[in-house]
C-alpha positions as CSV (number, residue, x, y, z in Angstrom):
1,M,31.5,12.7,-14.2
2,P,28.3,10.8,-13.3
3,T,28.4,7.0,-13.2
4,P,26.2,5.2,-15.8
5,F,24.7,3.0,-13.0
6,P,24.1,5.0,-9.8
7,S,24.6,2.9,-6.7
8,H,21.5,2.2,-4.7
9,R,20.3,-0.2,-2.2
10,A,19.7,-3.8,-3.2
11,A,16.4,-4.5,-4.9
12,T,13.8,-6.5,-3.0
13,T,12.6,-9.5,-4.9
14,S,9.2,-11.1,-4.8
15,W,10.0,-14.2,-6.9
16,S,9.2,-16.6,-4.0
17,G,8.4,-16.5,-0.4
18,G,7.0,-12.9,-0.7
19,P,3.6,-11.6,-1.6
20,S,2.1,-12.7,-4.8
21,P,2.7,-10.2,-7.6
22,K,-0.5,-8.3,-8.6
23,P,-1.5,-8.8,-12.2
24,P,-2.6,-5.7,-14.1
25,S,-5.9,-4.5,-12.6
26,S,-9.1,-4.4,-14.6
27,G,-8.3,-0.8,-15.5
28,G,-5.1,-2.1,-17.1
29,E,-2.7,-0.5,-14.6
30,W,0.3,-2.5,-13.4
31,R,1.5,-1.3,-10.0
32,C,4.4,-2.1,-7.7
33,T,3.6,-4.8,-5.1
34,Q,5.3,-2.8,-2.4
35,C,4.7,0.9,-2.9
36,D,1.8,0.9,-5.5
37,K,3.8,3.1,-7.9
38,L,2.5,2.8,-11.5
39,L,4.8,0.7,-13.6
40,G,2.9,0.3,-16.8
41,V,-0.5,0.1,-18.5
42,C,-1.9,-2.9,-20.3
43,R,-3.1,-2.0,-23.8
44,D,-4.2,-4.4,-26.6
45,G,-2.5,-7.4,-25.0
46,Q,0.8,-5.6,-24.5
47,M,2.3,-3.7,-21.6
48,H,3.0,0.0,-22.3
49,L,6.0,1.2,-20.3
50,R,7.0,4.9,-20.2
51,F,10.2,6.3,-18.8
52,A,11.8,9.8,-18.4
53,R,12.9,11.8,-21.5
54,G,10.3,10.3,-23.8
55,H,11.4,6.6,-23.7
56,E,8.4,4.4,-24.4
57,Y,8.1,0.7,-25.0
58,F,5.3,-1.8,-25.8
59,V,6.4,-5.2,-24.6
60,G,4.9,-8.7,-24.5
61,F,4.2,-10.9,-21.5
62,P,5.6,-11.9,-19.1
63,V,7.0,-8.5,-18.0
64,V,9.6,-8.0,-15.3
65,A,10.5,-4.5,-14.0
66,T,12.3,-3.0,-11.0
67,C,10.3,-0.3,-9.4
68,R,12.1,3.1,-9.6
69,G,10.5,4.2,-6.4
70,C,11.4,1.4,-3.9
71,G,13.6,-1.1,-5.9
72,T,11.2,-4.0,-5.7
73,L,11.3,-6.5,-8.6
74,N,7.8,-7.0,-10.1
75,K,6.5,-9.5,-12.6
76,A,3.3,-9.5,-14.6
77,E,2.5,-12.9,-16.2
78,A,-0.4,-12.0,-18.6
79,P,-3.0,-9.3,-19.2
80,V,-6.3,-9.5,-17.4
81,R,-9.1,-10.6,-19.8
């Protein structure tokens, strides 16, 4: 039986002391600060997040997400205007 939370290496955080998190670019894409994987797309002042099996969310700012590629904790404070 698979575990609901598969074990993986500890997530790298960039809250302090690390590189500054990149805000969503002018194209509206929010990418991981470590591996540049697409995390979300900024649309109409909200972040659009899409996951496997059709799970989609529109969330307000600030947005915090762990990259599914490398495990880095990413944060976007506000949309680029």
